[in-house]
C-alpha positions, 0 to 999 in steps of 0.5 A, spaced: 530 516 486 530 513 493 527 519 496 522 518 491 520 513 492 519 514 501 515 520 498 511 516 493 510 511 498 507 514 503 502 518 499 500 511 497 500 509 505 496 516 506 491 513 501 491 506 503 489 509 510 482 512 506 480 504 506 482 503 514 489 500 510 495 501 515 501 499 516 503 496 521 511 499 523 513 491 523 512 490 516 516 490 511 512 494 504 513 487 501 509 484 507 504 489 508 502 488 501 501 481 502 495 482 506 491 486 502 485 483 499 485 480 492 482 486 489 483 491 484 486 494 491 490 489 493 492 487 485 493 494 484 497 496 492 502 489 491 504 492 483 505 499 487 510 496 493 513 491 487 516 499 484 516 500 490 522 496 491 526 497 485 526 506 485 528 505 492 532 499 492 534 498 486 534 504 482 529 504 477 526 509 474 522 508 469 518 505 476 517 512 478 513 513 473 510 507 474 508 509 481 505 515 480 500 511 473 499 506 480 497 511 485 493 514 480 489 507 478 489 507 487 484 514 487 480 512 480 478 507 485 476 510 491 470 512 487 467 505 489 465 503 496 471 498 498 470 495 504 474 498 509 480 495 513 483 495 518 490 491 520 492 491 527 497 488 533 495 481 536 498 477 541 505 478 540 505 481 534 501 477 530 497 481 525 490 480 521 486 484 518 479 486 521 472 489 521 472 497 522 466 499 524 463 505 519 
């Protein structure tokens, strides 16, 4: 259901925050996913976002299972030390990834 999709997307965003990736409110889910790095994190993030959009806006129930599976894969990635990044706004809303200390 759309409610399930929204709940799972919040879990996804919380998980990404542990890596230092924060979604600005001005970006859509798809725009945010496009900013993720070309890495396992980014690939899973884009896959999750595709399935999220299908479930939230297209009503595809099979996508809920896939969202849970991708979340599990992202949680397993936490075992590895990936670079921490943050997305922030600069100059009239232009968004760029920047390194975060720590």
